ChimeraX commands (.cxc) that place a marker at each C-alpha (Angstrom):
marker #1 position 3.88,-14.97,55.40 radius 0.5
marker #1 position 5.41,-17.99,53.71 radius 0.5
marker #1 position 3.20,-20.79,52.42 radius 0.5
marker #1 position 4.02,-24.50,52.67 radius 0.5
marker #1 position 5.61,-24.40,49.19 radius 0.5
marker #1 position 8.08,-21.71,50.15 radius 0.5
marker #1 position 6.32,-18.88,48.28 radius 0.5
marker #1 position 4.88,-15.62,49.56 radius 0.5
marker #1 position 1.13,-15.20,50.07 radius 0.5
marker #1 position -0.30,-11.73,49.75 radius 0.5
marker #1 position -3.42,-10.37,51.37 radius 0.5
marker #1 position -4.80,-9.23,48.02 radius 0.5
marker #1 position -3.68,-10.46,44.59 radius 0.5
marker #1 position -5.57,-8.43,41.97 radius 0.5
marker #1 position -5.12,-9.10,38.23 radius 0.5
marker #1 position -5.79,-6.46,35.56 radius 0.5
marker #1 position -6.24,-7.42,31.90 radius 0.5
marker #1 position -5.95,-4.84,29.12 radius 0.5
marker #1 position -8.01,-5.88,26.12 radius 0.5
marker #1 position -6.62,-6.09,22.60 radius 0.5
marker #1 position -7.33,-3.02,20.50 radius 0.5
marker #1 position -7.12,-2.19,16.79 radius 0.5
marker #1 position -6.89,1.46,15.68 radius 0.5
marker #1 position -7.46,2.32,12.01 radius 0.5
marker #1 position -6.42,5.68,10.55 radius 0.5
marker #1 position -8.07,6.51,7.22 radius 0.5
marker #1 position -7.01,10.14,7.65 radius 0.5
marker #1 position -4.22,11.86,9.53 radius 0.5
marker #1 position -4.38,12.01,13.32 radius 0.5
marker #1 position -2.63,10.94,16.54 radius 0.5
marker #1 position -2.26,7.43,17.93 radius 0.5
marker #1 position -2.18,7.09,21.72 radius 0.5
marker #1 position -1.34,3.68,23.17 radius 0.5
marker #1 position -3.22,2.03,26.00 radius 0.5
marker #1 position -1.58,2.24,29.42 radius 0.5
marker #1 position 0.08,-1.20,29.44 radius 0.5
marker #1 position 1.07,-1.35,25.76 radius 0.5
marker #1 position 4.76,-1.16,24.90 radius 0.5
marker #1 position 4.70,-2.84,21.46 radius 0.5
marker #1 position 2.24,-3.16,18.58 radius 0.5
marker #1 position 1.82,-4.60,15.10 radius 0.5
marker #1 position 1.60,-1.79,12.53 radius 0.5
marker #1 position 0.46,-1.72,8.87 radius 0.5
marker #1 position 1.52,1.37,6.91 radius 0.5
marker #1 position 0.41,1.93,3.29 radius 0.5
marker #1 position 1.17,5.05,1.23 radius 0.5
marker #1 position -0.99,6.68,-1.41 radius 0.5
marker #1 position -1.06,5.01,-4.83 radius 0.5
marker #1 position 0.16,6.68,-8.02 radius 0.5
marker #1 position -2.19,8.15,-10.62 radius 0.5
marker #1 position -2.73,6.51,-14.00 radius 0.5
marker #1 position -1.32,8.02,-17.18 radius 0.5
marker #1 position -3.48,9.88,-19.72 radius 0.5
marker #1 position -4.56,8.44,-23.08 radius 0.5
marker #1 position -2.77,5.10,-23.58 radius 0.5
marker #1 position -1.05,5.61,-20.23 radius 0.5
marker #1 position 0.49,3.17,-17.78 radius 0.5
marker #1 position -1.20,2.15,-14.56 radius 0.5
marker #1 position -0.20,3.84,-11.32 radius 0.5
marker #1 position 1.97,1.94,-8.84 radius 0.5
marker #1 position 0.55,0.97,-5.47 radius 0.5
marker #1 position 1.64,2.90,-2.42 radius 0.5
marker #1 position 4.47,1.37,-0.41 radius 0.5
marker #1 position 3.27,-1.46,1.83 radius 0.5
marker #1 position 4.95,-2.17,5.18 radius 0.5
marker #1 position 3.71,-4.45,7.97 radius 0.5
marker #1 position 5.87,-4.52,11.09 radius 0.5
marker #1 position 5.39,-6.83,14.08 radius 0.5
marker #1 position 6.12,-6.01,17.74 radius 0.5
marker #1 position 7.27,-2.48,17.06 radius 0.5
marker #1 position 8.04,-0.43,20.19 radius 0.5
marker #1 position 5.50,2.32,20.85 radius 0.5
marker #1 position 5.81,5.20,23.32 radius 0.5
marker #1 position 3.30,6.18,25.98 radius 0.5
marker #1 position 2.98,9.63,24.43 radius 0.5
marker #1 position 0.92,10.39,21.34 radius 0.5
marker #1 position 2.31,9.36,17.92 radius 0.5
marker #1 position 1.52,11.54,14.88 radius 0.5
marker #1 position 0.05,9.68,11.90 radius 0.5
marker #1 position 0.14,11.15,8.38 radius 0.5
marker #1 position -1.97,9.43,5.72 radius 0.5
marker #1 position -0.73,9.92,2.16 radius 0.5
marker #1 position -3.22,10.97,-0.51 radius 0.5
marker #1 position -3.34,9.19,-3.84 radius 0.5
marker #1 position -1.75,10.80,-6.88 radius 0.5
marker #1 position -3.95,12.58,-9.39 radius 0.5
marker #1 position -4.62,10.78,-12.66 radius 0.5
marker #1 position -3.31,12.56,-15.74 radius 0.5
marker #1 position -5.78,15.03,-17.21 radius 0.5
marker #1 position -4.16,15.05,-20.66 radius 0.5
marker #1 position -1.56,13.12,-22.58 radius 0.5
marker #1 position 0.85,13.29,-19.64 radius 0.5
marker #1 position 2.19,11.06,-16.89 radius 0.5
marker #1 position 0.14,10.40,-13.75 radius 0.5
marker #1 position 1.20,12.09,-10.53 radius 0.5
marker #1 position 2.96,10.20,-7.76 radius 0.5
marker #1 position 1.04,9.47,-4.58 radius 0.5
marker #1 position 2.10,10.76,-1.17 radius 0.5
marker #1 position 4.02,9.10,1.66 radius 0.5
marker #1 position 2.31,7.70,4.76 radius 0.5
marker #1 position 4.23,8.23,8.02 radius 0.5
marker #1 position 3.87,6.81,11.54 radius 0.5
marker #1 position 5.88,8.72,14.13 radius 0.5
marker #1 position 8.03,11.84,14.25 radius 0.5
marker #1 position 11.51,11.47,15.79 radius 0.5
marker #1 position 12.19,8.00,14.31 radius 0.5
marker #1 position 9.31,7.62,11.86 radius 0.5
marker #1 position 8.20,4.59,9.90 radius 0.5
marker #1 position 7.59,5.70,6.31 radius 0.5
marker #1 position 5.92,3.97,3.39 radius 0.5
marker #1 position 6.83,5.55,0.06 radius 0.5
marker #1 position 4.27,6.85,-2.41 radius 0.5
marker #1 position 3.37,4.84,-5.51 radius 0.5
marker #1 position 4.82,6.04,-8.81 radius 0.5
marker #1 position 2.66,7.60,-11.52 radius 0.5
marker #1 position 1.96,5.79,-14.79 radius 0.5
marker #1 position 3.88,6.86,-17.92 radius 0.5
marker #1 position 2.50,8.48,-21.06 radius 0.5
marker #1 position 4.09,10.24,-24.03 radius 0.5
marker #1 position 3.55,13.96,-23.71 radius 0.5
marker #1 position 3.12,15.44,-27.16 radius 0.5
marker #1 position 5.38,17.01,-28.16 radius 0.5
marker #1 position 7.98,15.06,-26.19 radius 0.5
marker #1 position 11.04,14.52,-28.42 radius 0.5
marker #1 position 13.11,13.04,-25.61 radius 0.5
marker #1 position 10.35,10.69,-24.45 radius 0.5
marker #1 position 10.94,11.79,-20.87 radius 0.5
marker #1 position 7.40,11.04,-19.70 radius 0.5
marker #1 position 7.08,7.58,-21.29 radius 0.5
marker #1 position 8.54,5.56,-18.44 radius 0.5
marker #1 position 6.64,4.87,-15.25 radius 0.5
marker #1 position 7.71,6.70,-12.13 radius 0.5
marker #1 position 9.55,4.83,-9.36 radius 0.5
marker #1 position 8.21,4.60,-5.81 radius 0.5
marker #1 position 6.92,2.17,-3.21 radius 0.5
marker #1 position 5.64,0.34,-6.30 radius 0.5
marker #1 position 6.47,1.65,-9.75 radius 0.5
marker #1 position 4.07,2.96,-12.38 radius 0.5
marker #1 position 3.64,1.20,-15.71 radius 0.5
marker #1 position 5.53,2.39,-18.80 radius 0.5
marker #1 position 4.10,3.59,-22.11 radius 0.5
marker #1 position 4.97,2.17,-25.57 radius 0.5
marker #1 position 8.56,0.88,-25.66 radius 0.5
marker #1 position 9.39,2.37,-22.25 radius 0.5
marker #1 position 10.02,0.57,-18.98 radius 0.5
marker #1 position 8.02,0.65,-15.79 radius 0.5
marker #1 position 9.21,2.46,-12.71 radius 0.5
marker #1 position 11.20,0.63,-10.04 radius 0.5
marker #1 position 9.54,-0.54,-6.83 radius 0.5
marker #1 position 10.84,-0.56,-3.25 radius 0.5
marker #1 position 12.33,2.92,-3.73 radius 0.5
marker #1 position 13.98,3.88,-1.44 radius 0.5
marker #1 position 14.81,0.31,-0.38 radius 0.5
marker #1 position 13.39,-1.23,2.78 radius 0.5
marker #1 position 13.67,-4.76,4.15 radius 0.5
marker #1 position 11.40,-6.56,3.59 radius 0.5
marker #1 position 10.54,-4.80,0.29 radius 0.5
marker #1 position 7.56,-2.47,0.25 radius 0.5
marker #1 position 6.58,-2.96,-3.41 radius 0.5
marker #1 position 7.38,-4.03,-6.97 radius 0.5
marker #1 position 8.16,-2.60,-10.38 radius 0.5
marker #1 position 5.63,-1.50,-12.97 radius 0.5
marker #1 position 5.27,-3.33,-16.27 radius 0.5
marker #1 position 6.86,-2.11,-19.52 radius 0.5
marker #1 position 4.96,-0.75,-22.50 radius 0.5
marker #1 position 4.41,-3.02,-25.48 radius 0.5
marker #1 position 7.03,-3.07,-28.22 radius 0.5
marker #1 position 4.48,-4.47,-30.68 radius 0.5
marker #1 position 6.88,-4.87,-33.59 radius 0.5
marker #1 position 4.96,-4.97,-36.84 radius 0.5
marker #1 position 1.61,-4.18,-35.24 radius 0.5
marker #1 position 0.32,-0.86,-36.64 radius 0.5
marker #1 position -0.82,1.57,-33.99 radius 0.5
marker #1 position -0.08,-0.78,-31.10 radius 0.5
marker #1 position 0.76,1.31,-28.04 radius 0.5
marker #1 position -0.48,-0.63,-25.01 radius 0.5
marker #1 position 1.02,0.32,-21.64 radius 0.5
marker #1 position 2.20,-1.67,-18.62 radius 0.5
marker #1 position 0.32,-2.15,-15.38 radius 0.5
marker #1 position 1.46,-0.57,-12.15 radius 0.5
marker #1 position 3.37,-2.65,-9.61 radius 0.5
marker #1 position 1.62,-4.04,-6.55 radius 0.5
marker #1 position 2.66,-4.90,-3.01 radius 0.5
marker #1 position 3.29,-8.58,-3.79 radius 0.5
marker #1 position 3.78,-8.69,-7.59 radius 0.5
marker #1 position 5.11,-6.62,-10.47 radius 0.5
marker #1 position 2.77,-5.07,-13.02 radius 0.5
marker #1 position 2.33,-6.99,-16.27 radius 0.5
marker #1 position 3.83,-5.69,-19.52 radius 0.5
marker #1 position 1.59,-4.29,-22.20 radius 0.5
marker #1 position 1.10,-6.50,-25.24 radius 0.5
marker #1 position -0.72,-6.67,-28.56 radius 0.5
marker #1 position -3.70,-7.91,-26.54 radius 0.5
marker #1 position -4.01,-4.73,-24.50 radius 0.5
marker #1 position -2.65,-2.96,-21.47 radius 0.5
marker #1 position -0.92,-4.97,-18.75 radius 0.5
marker #1 position -2.77,-5.92,-15.59 radius 0.5
marker #1 position -1.78,-4.30,-12.31 radius 0.5
marker #1 position 0.35,-6.24,-9.82 radius 0.5
marker #1 position -1.45,-7.93,-6.95 radius 0.5
marker #1 position -1.50,-6.50,-3.45 radius 0.5
marker #1 position -0.77,-8.28,-0.17 radius 0.5
marker #1 position -3.20,-9.85,2.31 radius 0.5
marker #1 position -3.18,-9.02,6.01 radius 0.5
marker #1 position -5.26,-10.04,9.03 radius 0.5
marker #1 position -4.17,-7.13,11.20 radius 0.5
marker #1 position -7.70,-5.66,11.20 radius 0.5
marker #1 position -9.23,-8.95,12.35 radius 0.5
marker #1 position -10.23,-10.25,8.92 radius 0.5
marker #1 position -8.19,-11.20,5.87 radius 0.5
marker #1 position -8.01,-8.12,3.63 radius 0.5
marker #1 position -5.85,-7.54,0.55 radius 0.5
marker #1 position -4.54,-4.03,-0.09 radius 0.5
marker #1 position -1.93,-2.36,-2.30 radius 0.5
marker #1 position -2.88,-3.44,-5.84 radius 0.5
marker #1 position -1.39,-1.74,-8.91 radius 0.5
marker #1 position -3.45,0.03,-11.57 radius 0.5
marker #1 position -4.10,-1.58,-14.96 radius 0.5
marker #1 position -2.43,-0.15,-18.06 radius 0.5
marker #1 position -4.27,1.67,-20.83 radius 0.5
marker #1 position -4.89,-0.16,-24.12 radius 0.5
marker #1 position -5.01,0.85,-27.75 radius 0.5
marker #1 position -8.40,-0.73,-28.34 radius 0.5
marker #1 position -11.04,1.19,-26.33 radius 0.5
marker #1 position -13.00,-1.99,-25.61 radius 0.5
marker #1 position -9.98,-3.83,-24.22 radius 0.5
marker #1 position -9.75,-3.31,-20.49 radius 0.5
marker #1 position -6.89,-4.43,-18.27 radius 0.5
marker #1 position -7.54,-5.43,-14.68 radius 0.5
marker #1 position -6.39,-3.57,-11.62 radius 0.5
marker #1 position -4.32,-5.63,-9.20 radius 0.5
marker #1 position -6.19,-7.40,-6.39 radius 0.5
marker #1 position -6.19,-5.10,-3.40 radius 0.5
marker #1 position -7.69,-1.88,-4.70 radius 0.5
marker #1 position -5.91,-1.22,-8.00 radius 0.5
marker #1 position -8.02,0.57,-10.61 radius 0.5
marker #1 position -8.67,-1.07,-14.00 radius 0.5
marker #1 position -7.43,0.45,-17.22 radius 0.5
marker #1 position -9.85,2.54,-19.23 radius 0.5
marker #1 position -12.43,0.86,-21.48 radius 0.5
marker #1 position -15.63,1.51,-23.34 radius 0.5
marker #1 position -16.78,4.80,-24.87 radius 0.5
marker #1 position -15.15,7.00,-22.23 radius 0.5
marker #1 position -11.77,5.28,-21.98 radius 0.5
marker #1 position -11.15,6.83,-18.55 radius 0.5
marker #1 position -8.99,4.89,-16.10 radius 0.5
marker #1 position -10.62,3.63,-12.91 radius 0.5
marker #1 position -9.50,5.17,-9.62 radius 0.5
marker #1 position -7.69,3.09,-7.00 radius 0.5
marker #1 position -9.76,2.23,-3.94 radius 0.5
marker #1 position -9.51,4.69,-1.05 radius 0.5
marker #1 position -7.45,3.60,1.98 radius 0.5
marker #1 position -5.86,0.65,0.19 radius 0.5
marker #1 position -3.02,2.49,-1.57 radius 0.5
marker #1 position -4.25,1.11,-4.91 radius 0.5
marker #1 position -2.82,2.58,-8.12 radius 0.5
marker #1 position -5.07,4.36,-10.61 radius 0.5
marker #1 position -5.78,2.78,-13.99 radius 0.5
marker #1 position -4.30,4.21,-17.20 radius 0.5
marker #1 position -6.62,5.67,-19.85 radius 0.5
marker #1 position -7.30,3.83,-23.10 radius 0.5
marker #1 position -7.09,5.21,-26.64 radius 0.5
marker #1 position -10.02,7.45,-27.47 radius 0.5
marker #1 position -10.69,11.04,-28.52 radius 0.5
marker #1 position -10.73,13.63,-27.15 radius 0.5
marker #1 position -7.94,13.03,-24.64 radius 0.5
marker #1 position -8.88,10.65,-21.84 radius 0.5
marker #1 position -7.86,10.75,-18.23 radius 0.5
marker #1 position -6.08,8.35,-15.93 radius 0.5
marker #1 position -7.66,7.26,-12.65 radius 0.5
marker #1 position -6.58,8.76,-9.34 radius 0.5
marker #1 position -4.56,6.66,-6.93 radius 0.5
marker #1 position -6.17,5.43,-3.72 radius 0.5
marker #1 position -5.25,7.02,-0.41 radius 0.5
marker #1 position -3.18,5.19,2.20 radius 0.5
marker #1 position -3.96,3.81,5.64 radius 0.5
marker #1 position -2.35,3.01,9.01 radius 0.5
marker #1 position -3.63,0.18,11.22 radius 0.5
marker #1 position -2.20,-0.41,14.71 radius 0.5
marker #1 position -2.98,-3.57,16.66 radius 0.5
marker #1 position -2.22,-3.73,20.39 radius 0.5
marker #1 position -2.40,-7.25,21.77 radius 0.5
marker #1 position -4.10,-8.08,25.07 radius 0.5
marker #1 position -1.88,-7.58,28.13 radius 0.5
marker #1 position -2.32,-9.15,31.59 radius 0.5
marker #1 position -0.58,-7.54,34.55 radius 0.5
marker #1 position -0.53,-8.50,38.21 radius 0.5
marker #1 position 0.21,-6.76,41.50 radius 0.5
marker #1 position 0.37,-7.86,45.10 radius 0.5
marker #1 position 2.08,-11.00,46.42 radius 0.5
marker #1 position 1.67,-14.45,44.88 radius 0.5
marker #1 position 2.62,-18.02,45.73 radius 0.5
marker #1 position 5.58,-19.50,43.90 radius 0.5
marker #1 position 3.22,-21.99,42.24 radius 0.5
marker #1 position 1.07,-19.15,40.87 radius 0.5
marker #1 position 4.14,-17.30,39.59 radius 0.5
marker #1 position 5.45,-20.42,37.86 radius 0.5
marker #1 position 2.12,-21.28,36.21 radius 0.5
marker #1 position 1.45,-17.75,34.94 radius 0.5
marker #1 position 4.95,-17.20,33.59 radius 0.5
marker #1 position 4.82,-20.60,31.88 radius 0.5
marker #1 position 1.46,-19.73,30.31 radius 0.5
marker #1 position 2.73,-16.33,29.16 radius 0.5
marker #1 position -0.11,-14.46,30.86 radius 0.5
marker #1 position 2.18,-12.10,32.79 radius 0.5
marker #1 position 4.48,-9.47,31.35 radius 0.5
marker link #1:1,2 radius 0.2
marker link #1:2,3 radius 0.2
marker link #1:3,4 radius 0.2
marker link #1:4,5 radius 0.2
marker link #1:5,6 radius 0.2
marker link #1:6,7 radius 0.2
marker link #1:7,8 radius 0.2
marker link #1:8,9 radius 0.2
marker link #1:9,10 radius 0.2
marker link #1:10,11 radius 0.2
marker link #1:11,12 radius 0.2
marker link #1:12,13 radius 0.2
marker link #1:13,14 radius 0.2
marker link #1:14,15 radius 0.2
marker link #1:15,16 radius 0.2
marker link #1:16,17 radius 0.2
marker link #1:17,18 radius 0.2
marker link #1:18,19 radius 0.2
marker link #1:19,20 radius 0.2
marker link #1:20,21 radius 0.2
marker link #1:21,22 radius 0.2
marker link #1:22,23 radius 0.2
marker link #1:23,24 radius 0.2
marker link #1:24,25 radius 0.2
marker link #1:25,26 radius 0.2
marker link #1:26,27 radius 0.2
marker link #1:27,28 radius 0.2
marker link #1:28,29 radius 0.2
marker link #1:29,30 radius 0.2
marker link #1:30,31 radius 0.2
marker link #1:31,32 radius 0.2
marker link #1:32,33 radius 0.2
marker link #1:33,34 radius 0.2
marker link #1:34,35 radius 0.2
marker link #1:35,36 radius 0.2
marker link #1:36,37 radius 0.2
marker link #1:37,38 radius 0.2
marker link #1:38,39 radius 0.2
marker link #1:39,40 radius 0.2
marker link #1:40,41 radius 0.2
marker link #1:41,42 radius 0.2
marker link #1:42,43 radius 0.2
marker link #1:43,44 radius 0.2
marker link #1:44,45 radius 0.2
marker link #1:45,46 radius 0.2
marker link #1:46,47 radius 0.2
marker link #1:47,48 radius 0.2
marker link #1:48,49 radius 0.2
marker link #1:49,50 radius 0.2
marker link #1:50,51 radius 0.2
marker link #1:51,52 radius 0.2
marker link #1:52,53 radius 0.2
marker link #1:53,54 radius 0.2
marker link #1:54,55 radius 0.2
marker link #1:55,56 radius 0.2
marker link #1:56,57 radius 0.2
marker link #1:57,58 radius 0.2
marker link #1:58,59 radius 0.2
marker link #1:59,60 radius 0.2
marker link #1:60,61 radius 0.2
marker link #1:61,62 radius 0.2
marker link #1:62,63 radius 0.2
marker link #1:63,64 radius 0.2
marker link #1:64,65 radius 0.2
marker link #1:65,66 radius 0.2
marker link #1:66,67 radius 0.2
marker link #1:67,68 radius 0.2
marker link #1:68,69 radius 0.2
marker link #1:69,70 radius 0.2
marker link #1:70,71 radius 0.2
marker link #1:71,72 radius 0.2
marker link #1:72,73 radius 0.2
marker link #1:73,74 radius 0.2
marker link #1:74,75 radius 0.2
marker link #1:75,76 radius 0.2
marker link #1:76,77 radius 0.2
marker link #1:77,78 radius 0.2
marker link #1:78,79 radius 0.2
marker link #1:79,80 radius 0.2
marker link #1:80,81 radius 0.2
marker link #1:81,82 radius 0.2
marker link #1:82,83 radius 0.2
marker link #1:83,84 radius 0.2
marker link #1:84,85 radius 0.2
marker link #1:85,86 radius 0.2
marker link #1:86,87 radius 0.2
marker link #1:87,88 radius 0.2
marker link #1:88,89 radius 0.2
marker link #1:89,90 radius 0.2
marker link #1:90,91 radius 0.2
marker link #1:91,92 radius 0.2
marker link #1:92,93 radius 0.2
marker link #1:93,94 radius 0.2
marker link #1:94,95 radius 0.2
marker link #1:95,96 radius 0.2
marker link #1:96,97 radius 0.2
marker link #1:97,98 radius 0.2
marker link #1:98,99 radius 0.2
marker link #1:99,100 radius 0.2
marker link #1:100,101 radius 0.2
marker link #1:101,102 radius 0.2
marker link #1:102,103 radius 0.2
marker link #1:103,104 radius 0.2
marker link #1:104,105 radius 0.2
marker link #1:105,106 radius 0.2
marker link #1:106,107 radius 0.2
marker link #1:107,108 radius 0.2
marker link #1:108,109 radius 0.2
marker link #1:109,110 radius 0.2
marker link #1:110,111 radius 0.2
marker link #1:111,112 radius 0.2
marker link #1:112,113 radius 0.2
marker link #1:113,114 radius 0.2
marker link #1:114,115 radius 0.2
marker link #1:115,116 radius 0.2
marker link #1:116,117 radius 0.2
marker link #1:117,118 radius 0.2
marker link #1:118,119 radius 0.2
marker link #1:119,120 radius 0.2
marker link #1:120,121 radius 0.2
marker link #1:121,122 radius 0.2
marker link #1:122,123 radius 0.2
marker link #1:123,124 radius 0.2
marker link #1:124,125 radius 0.2
marker link #1:125,126 radius 0.2
marker link #1:126,127 radius 0.2
marker link #1:127,128 radius 0.2
marker link #1:128,129 radius 0.2
marker link #1:129,130 radius 0.2
marker link #1:130,131 radius 0.2
marker link #1:131,132 radius 0.2
marker link #1:132,133 radius 0.2
marker link #1:133,134 radius 0.2
marker link #1:134,135 radius 0.2
marker link #1:135,136 radius 0.2
marker link #1:136,137 radius 0.2
marker link #1:137,138 radius 0.2
marker link #1:138,139 radius 0.2
marker link #1:139,140 radius 0.2
marker link #1:140,141 radius 0.2
marker link #1:141,142 radius 0.2
marker link #1:142,143 radius 0.2
marker link #1:143,144 radius 0.2
marker link #1:144,145 radius 0.2
marker link #1:145,146 radius 0.2
marker link #1:146,147 radius 0.2
marker link #1:147,148 radius 0.2
marker link #1:148,149 radius 0.2
marker link #1:149,150 radius 0.2
marker link #1:150,151 radius 0.2
marker link #1:151,152 radius 0.2
marker link #1:152,153 radius 0.2
marker link #1:153,154 radius 0.2
marker link #1:154,155 radius 0.2
marker link #1:155,156 radius 0.2
marker link #1:156,157 radius 0.2
marker link #1:157,158 radius 0.2
marker link #1:158,159 radius 0.2
marker link #1:159,160 radius 0.2
marker link #1:160,161 radius 0.2
marker link #1:161,162 radius 0.2
marker link #1:162,163 radius 0.2
marker link #1:163,164 radius 0.2
marker link #1:164,165 radius 0.2
marker link #1:165,166 radius 0.2
marker link #1:166,167 radius 0.2
marker link #1:167,168 radius 0.2
marker link #1:168,169 radius 0.2
marker link #1:169,170 radius 0.2
marker link #1:170,171 radius 0.2
marker link #1:171,172 radius 0.2
marker link #1:172,173 radius 0.2
marker link #1:173,174 radius 0.2
marker link #1:174,175 radius 0.2
marker link #1:175,176 radius 0.2
marker link #1:176,177 radius 0.2
marker link #1:177,178 radius 0.2
marker link #1:178,179 radius 0.2
marker link #1:179,180 radius 0.2
marker link #1:180,181 radius 0.2
marker link #1:181,182 radius 0.2
marker link #1:182,183 radius 0.2
marker link #1:183,184 radius 0.2
marker link #1:184,185 radius 0.2
marker link #1:185,186 radius 0.2
marker link #1:186,187 radius 0.2
marker link #1:187,188 radius 0.2
marker link #1:188,189 radius 0.2
marker link #1:189,190 radius 0.2
marker link #1:190,191 radius 0.2
marker link #1:191,192 radius 0.2
marker link #1:192,193 radius 0.2
marker link #1:193,194 radius 0.2
marker link #1:194,195 radius 0.2
marker link #1:195,196 radius 0.2
marker link #1:196,197 radius 0.2
marker link #1:197,198 radius 0.2
marker link #1:198,199 radius 0.2
marker link #1:199,200 radius 0.2
marker link #1:200,201 radius 0.2
marker link #1:201,202 radius 0.2
marker link #1:202,203 radius 0.2
marker link #1:203,204 radius 0.2
marker link #1:204,205 radius 0.2
marker link #1:205,206 radius 0.2
marker link #1:206,207 radius 0.2
marker link #1:207,208 radius 0.2
marker link #1:208,209 radius 0.2
marker link #1:209,210 radius 0.2
marker link #1:210,211 radius 0.2
marker link #1:211,212 radius 0.2
marker link #1:212,213 radius 0.2
marker link #1:213,214 radius 0.2
marker link #1:214,215 radius 0.2
marker link #1:215,216 radius 0.2
marker link #1:216,217 radius 0.2
marker link #1:217,218 radius 0.2
marker link #1:218,219 radius 0.2
marker link #1:219,220 radius 0.2
marker link #1:220,221 radius 0.2
marker link #1:221,222 radius 0.2
marker link #1:222,223 radius 0.2
marker link #1:223,224 radius 0.2
marker link #1:224,225 radius 0.2
marker link #1:225,226 radius 0.2
marker link #1:226,227 radius 0.2
marker link #1:227,228 radius 0.2
marker link #1:228,229 radius 0.2
marker link #1:229,230 radius 0.2
marker link #1:230,231 radius 0.2
marker link #1:231,232 radius 0.2
marker link #1:232,233 radius 0.2
marker link #1:233,234 radius 0.2
marker link #1:234,235 radius 0.2
marker link #1:235,236 radius 0.2
marker link #1:236,237 radius 0.2
marker link #1:237,238 radius 0.2
marker link #1:238,239 radius 0.2
marker link #1:239,240 radius 0.2
marker link #1:240,241 radius 0.2
marker link #1:241,242 radius 0.2
marker link #1:242,243 radius 0.2
marker link #1:243,244 radius 0.2
marker link #1:244,245 radius 0.2
marker link #1:245,246 radius 0.2
marker link #1:246,247 radius 0.2
marker link #1:247,248 radius 0.2
marker link #1:248,249 radius 0.2
marker link #1:249,250 radius 0.2
marker link #1:250,251 radius 0.2
marker link #1:251,252 radius 0.2
marker link #1:252,253 radius 0.2
marker link #1:253,254 radius 0.2
marker link #1:254,255 radius 0.2
marker link #1:255,256 radius 0.2
marker link #1:256,257 radius 0.2
marker link #1:257,258 radius 0.2
marker link #1:258,259 radius 0.2
marker link #1:259,260 radius 0.2
marker link #1:260,261 radius 0.2
marker link #1:261,262 radius 0.2
marker link #1:262,263 radius 0.2
marker link #1:263,264 radius 0.2
marker link #1:264,265 radius 0.2
marker link #1:265,266 radius 0.2
marker link #1:266,267 radius 0.2
marker link #1:267,268 radius 0.2
marker link #1:268,269 radius 0.2
marker link #1:269,270 radius 0.2
marker link #1:270,271 radius 0.2
marker link #1:271,272 radius 0.2
marker link #1:272,273 radius 0.2
marker link #1:273,274 radius 0.2
marker link #1:274,275 radius 0.2
marker link #1:275,276 radius 0.2
marker link #1:276,277 radius 0.2
marker link #1:277,278 radius 0.2
marker link #1:278,279 radius 0.2
marker link #1:279,280 radius 0.2
marker link #1:280,281 radius 0.2
marker link #1:281,282 radius 0.2
marker link #1:282,283 radius 0.2
marker link #1:283,284 radius 0.2
marker link #1:284,285 radius 0.2
marker link #1:285,286 radius 0.2
marker link #1:286,287 radius 0.2
marker link #1:287,288 radius 0.2
marker link #1:288,289 radius 0.2
marker link #1:289,290 radius 0.2
marker link #1:290,291 radius 0.2
marker link #1:291,292 radius 0.2
marker link #1:292,293 radius 0.2
marker link #1:293,294 radius 0.2
marker link #1:294,295 radius 0.2
marker link #1:295,296 radius 0.2
marker link #1:296,297 radius 0.2
marker link #1:297,298 radius 0.2
marker link #1:298,299 radius 0.2
marker link #1:299,300 radius 0.2
marker link #1:300,301 radius 0.2
marker link #1:301,302 radius 0.2
marker link #1:302,303 radius 0.2
marker link #1:303,304 radius 0.2
marker link #1:304,305 radius 0.2
marker link #1:305,306 radius 0.2
view
């Protein structure tokens, strides 16, 4: 029947509220949305690149993409988490990481971080000196550039370039390498003071707290006791101390692996960190039955009905 305000009054007016939910994938699996969810915020980070061998560049962070209000289907969505690239086990370039993918028919893909450069002896053409390109690029070795970031391009960008190796004109034996690029900053160039620091990652509150992920790996330095820093957000530091081995990127942050420092025998770069997918479904309130016009107006105004 009609009420005095001209609305319709139902016998029963139940309200159902679907709670917010955050799903974190540290390994591959399937995401299934809650019944009332049609959109979600999604963070997708690829695996970071491995650091270069002795005197090598830092690995680039895995591509970093955070997308708001992305449509999600009612059916299950496949999630593929990219592994980090292997750090170089000799005087070679670090391996690229692996892509992280959300979806199948129209997937969202974050591109793997590029491996850090290192001169492979013998290497007359210097083909392994430059850092590899990727979501973020790996750092370059002695006189070579870092790899490009945001490759292939996305908007907004998913990463930054790696730093270049030091030119070190007039400095005997100076061969410091660049740091890997990070989600929010490029890797630093190598210099006479040591390997370049890795580029910083990006902060996100999608998991409920403020967490920084996607840091680039630090570049390897000529002096074994000189250690570069990994980028904030899981990037591994460059090698230092008696071992000279690069530090691995942190798992499930997409951090790049650190490049190895100068030491004998050959030293190894750190492995890149694996990627992650985080999906946040916001709370949803639905209503059924018949309601007064006043109730409809107030709930629509408050944004509590969809």
